[in-house]
N, C-alpha and C positions, 0 to 999 in steps of 0.2 A: 874292750868296751866295758864301762862300769854298768852293773846291773843292780836292781833294787827290788824291794818287796812292796811295790805299789799295786796292791790287790784291788783297791777301789780308788776312784778319783771323781771329783765333781766338775761338771760343766753345765752351765745354763739351767740350773735347778734340777738336774738329773744326777743320779749316782751311777757311775759306770763301774763295771766289774771286769777286772783284767785277769783271766784265768791262765793264759799261756802266751808264749812268744812263738809258738809253732804255727805254721800255716801251710796249706796245700797249694797256695798260689805264691808267686814271686812278682807281684804287680810292679810294673815299671814306674807307676805314679805313686806308690805307697809312701806315706809320710815317713815311715821308719827307715827308708833308704836315704833320706836327706837329713833327718833330725834324730837326736837321741831322746827328744821329749815331744810331747804334744800339748800345746797351750800351757807349757810350764810343768807338765806332769811327766816324770821319768818312767816310761812304761816297759822298758826292757827288764824282764824278770830274772832275778837270781835263782829263783825256784818257783815251782807251781804251788799255789795254796790249796789247802784242803777246804771242803765245804764249811767246816766249823770255823776255820780261820776267817773266811769271808763273812760268814754270818755274825761273827764277833764284831765286825766293823759296821754292821747295819744299825741305824739308830732305833731306839725304842719307839720313837714317834715315827711310824712308817710314812706318814703323810708329809714328812719334812721334804721329800723329793717327789717330783711329778712322776718320774719313771725310774725304774732300776734296769739298767741296760747292760747286757753282756756284750762288751766291745773293748778291745785293747789292741796291742801290736800284733796279736796272733788271731787265729780262727777259733772262736769259742767252742764250736762243736767238736774240736779235737778232744775235748774233755766232756763228752756228752753226759756221762753219769754224774759228775760233779756239778755240771751246769743244771741238770734236772733236779738234783737234790736241793740246791740253793733256790732255784726258781720256784719249786713246789712249796718250799717253806715261806718264801716271800709272798706268794699268792695267798697262802693260808693266813698271813698277817694282814692281807688287804692291799698289798702293793700292786701297781701296774708294772708288768715285766715285759721288756722288749729284748729281742735278739737281733743284733746286726751280724750278718753272716755272708759268706761267699756262696752259700747254697750247696756246698759239697759234703755236708755232714753225713748224709746217708752213704755216699761213696767212701768216705773215710771210715765209717763204722762197718761198712759192708753189709748193711741192713737198713730197712726203712725206719728212720728215727722219728717220724712225724707223730706217732702215738705218744712217744715219750715227751716230746715238746708240747703237745696239747695239754699235758698236765702241769707244765712248768712255765710256759710263757703265754702272754696275751697277744703279742705283736711280733712279727718277723719282717725285717727289712733285708731283702736279698739283693746284693749288689750285682746287677746285670752287666753293667759297664759297657757292653758293646752289642752290636746288632747282628753279628754272625759269629759262628764258631771260629772261623779263620781269624777274624779280628780279635776275638776274645783271647785266643791262644797267643797272639802276638803281644797283646797288652798285658795279660795277666799271668802268662807262663804257668798254667796249672800243671800240677804233678800228674793229673789224669789225662792230659792232652785234650784233644778236641771233644772227647766224651764229656768233659766237665760242663760244657755249655748246654748240652741236652740234659745232663744230670741235675743241674741247678733248676732247670725248668720243671722237671719231674718232681723235684723236692718242693718247689713252690706250689705246684698243683695239689700235692698230697697234704701239705700243711694247710692250705686254704680249705680243702675238703674236710679237714678235721675241725673247722670252725675257728682257726687262728686267723687274726687280722694280718694278712700277708700281702706284701707289695714288692715290686722291683724298684730299684733306684738306679739312675744314671746321672752323670754330671752334664751340665749344660754345654760344655765345650765340645761335645761330640758332633754338634750341628743338628739342624732341623730335620734333615733327611733320615739320619740314623735314629733320632728321637722318635720319629713317626714309625719307623720299623720296630723299634722297641715297644711302642704302644701296641702294635699288632701282636707281638710276641706275648706281651702281658695279657692281652685280651684272650688269646688262645689258651693261656694257662689259667684263666679265671681270676686274675689278680689285677690290681691297678699299677700304674707307673708313676713314680714321683721323680721329678727332675730337680736335682740339687745344684746350687752354685758351686763352682770349683773353689776350693780353699787353697790358695797358693802358698801360704806360709802359716806356721803354727808355733813359732818360737824356735 
């Protein structure tokens, strides 16, 4: 498989930052299982960028993009130190910074990373994906097994408690009953739930 140095890419007025192709999940629905690119952007990385390499691709006019989003074919928190170095610098320049994550960053780092993230991001979208640990394991195949479902909830709670705008997201195809259960999980964690439309194809 051909790999590239697509460290940043643009979609819908946002600049996305692609730090890694590594992930603690192996989700059955993940776009990278079906496509080599996402909306025309070739996101499999030949190597992982340094913070300086990413920052070199940030425009001088920070307001050119609505948000700067850590999101690619891998899980951004795998590279928590680089993520925080970039995010803190972007925030210093006045950017709005978002993290799209599976919520397993603290499990990956083997420590609570919420304080680090509070200095580096404004918003966190945690992919909840399912309404129970059993279904989550079947769908996402996490390296941490069933513990991942509890772990991502604890992560969301701690990030929200730090003042980060944190929410869970699910796709609409899971059905009304599961969506309601996910709303209850989100409420128990002190965060909101956002329901996204399923994107069937992406080039």
